[in-house]
N, C-alpha and C positions, 0 to 999 in steps of 0.2 A: 432328869425328867423335864426340867426347864428348857434345856438345849433341844430336846426332842420336840417340845411344844413349839419353840421358835422355828425349828426346821419345818414343822408341819404348817404353821401359819405363814411363814415368810421363807419359802424354799429358795435356796441359792441356785442360780443358773450356771451351768457350765459355760465358760467363755469360748469354748471351741464349737459347741453344738447347740447351745441355748436350752438344753434339756435340764431337768431338775437333778440336783446332786444328792447322793445319799449322805448320811451322817459320816463324818470323818474325811469326806472328799473336799478338796480345796482348789478352787479356781478351774480345775480341769477334771472332768469325771473319769472314772476308771476305764470306761469303754473308749473314750477318746485318747486317753494316755496310751492304751494298747495300740490304737490304730493310727497314731500320729506318724508321719513319714520321717523317721530318723535317718540321718545321713551316715552315722558311724565313721565320720572322717577322722575322728581321734584314733581309731584303730590303726589307720595307715600312716599317721604321723606326717613326716616331711618327705615321704616317698612319692614316686610317680604314680602310685596306685591311688593317691588322693587327688581327685579331679580339681578341687579348689586350689591345691598347691600349684597346679599348672597354670592357673589364671594369672599368676604373678611372675612366671618365668620370663626373663628378658626385660622386665619392666622395673621392678624394685625388689631388693633382697628381703624376702619374708621367710622367717624361720619355720613357722607352722601356720597353717590356714585351716580353721575349723568353722563348721556351722552345725547347729544342733538339729535343725529340721530342713527338709526340702520344701521350698515354697511352691505351692500348687494353687493356681487361681480358683476362686470360688469353693475352696475347701476349708478344712479346719484351721490350717496354718494362716490363711488369709484372714479368717475371722479373728483369730488370736491377735494378729498384728493390727487389725483395724481397731479392736478394743483397746489395745495398748496405746496406739498413736492418736486416736481421735475420740475415744470415749472415756478418757480419764482414768483408765485402769493401770495406774502407775505400779500398784502392788503386783500385777501380773508379770511385769518385767523382772522384778526382783525374784519372784517365784521361779520363773524360767531360768534366771541366772543361777539360783541356788541348785536347781535340778541339774543343770548342765555342769556347773562347777563341781558338784559332788561326783559326777561321772568322770570328769577330767582328773579330779583328785585321785580317784580309784586307779587311774592309769599313770599316776605319779607325775602329772604335768605341773603340779604346784611347784615342783622343784625347778621348772624351766623358766619361770618368770619372776620379776621383782616388783612390777607395778602394773596395775590395770588402769587403762585410760580410755574413756568413751569418746567417740566422734562427737564433737560439740554441735549444738544448734546455734544459729545466729541469735543475738539477744532479742531481736524483734519477734522471731518465731517462738523463742523460749517464753517471752512475755505473754504471747497469745495462748500457747498451749499450757503453760504453767509448770512444765517439767520436761526433761530430756529423756525420751524413752530409752535411748542407748545407755544413758547413765544409770537408769533403773536396772537394766540388765547387767551392767558393769558392777554395780553394788552387790547384786546377788552372786555373781561369779566370784568377786573378791572375797566375800564372806565365806563362801564354800571352800575356796582355795586357800583361805587364811593369808591373804595378801592385801597390801594397801591399795587403795584406788584414789585417783585424783581427777575430778571433773573439770579442773581448771588448767591442766597441763597443756591442753590444746585450745586454741582460740580460733573461731571462725570470723575472719575479718570482713567478709563480704556475704551478703544475703543472696545466695544464688537462687536461680529459678529451679523448679522441681526437676528431678532427674527422670521422672516417668516419661516413657515413650521416646527418650533420646537415644541416638546411636552411641556406640562406644566412644567414638572420636568426639562427638558432641558432649558426652558426659565428662570426658577428660578436660576439654576446653572450659566446661562449666565450673570445674573445681580447681583448676590450676591456679596457683598463687592465692588460694582462698584461706588456707590454714597456716597458722603461726604458732610458735612456742614462745610465749612471753617471758618465761623464766626457764631458760635452758638447764639450769642447775637441778630442776625437778626431774629431768629425764637423763641427764648425762651419766653414762656408764651403766644405765639400767636396761634390763631385758623387759621390754614393754609388750604387754598384751593389749592390743588395740581392739576396741569393741564397738560394734554397730548393730542395728536391728536386722537389716537385710543386705545381703551381698548380691548384686546383679552382675555388672561387668567388673566391679572391683575398683572403678575409677576413684571414688571418694576415699576408699581405704588406701589406695596407692598414694594419693595426694597427701593424706595424713602421715603415712609411713615415710614419705620423702621428707616432710617437715620434721618429724621426730628424729630421723637419722641425721639430718643436717644439723640438728641441735645437739647431737652428741649421744643419742641413745645407742647402746651397744648392739642391740638387735630389736627387731619388731616382729611380732606374730599377730595374727588377726583371728577374731572369733565373732560370729554373728548368731542371732537367733535362727535365721533362715537364709538359705541360698537359692536363688532362682536358677 
């Protein structure tokens, strides 16, 4: 009764549509959960039927490439990402990671990875924001997949300018030589699941994958909340 009274007096809003949520709903209402644009890339795995897989062909060897959602401007997914990145909704990242991790686990992907590693923020941006949204997603994924995660395996040495509105070539130039692996022993021989919030051209993920493989990672796969 007390919970019902709290819900009545202080209704929780859905992070995807801003509508009020019913009792038992968490972060995303049932209506939005049904209508979110899921990619189902996990169904196709490492085959040519997976469009995200093809983004890395001829650039860097990526074992699997996954995204939970399709990114659509001015839609539910953009609102979710905006809340996560700019409105302090750290818990939303973990929630999405747990949801997607449970789905990947159902398809036996937990057996394909040894370590979950988020794309890092530069320390200046991390200080301003207070948390790394990719690490929040990584933690949720790792918990659901029952795998270890390490937010310090990768280091961003240079605070690059935003990738928004850049061409693919400009994006690559913007992140080339940016990422380092300070302690190679953390990733040596490991099958790493590299995690970020959004995949656009894939340039940031490519640069991270190159650094991880150069440090001795056995293989790299990628997973994001959304893909443009």
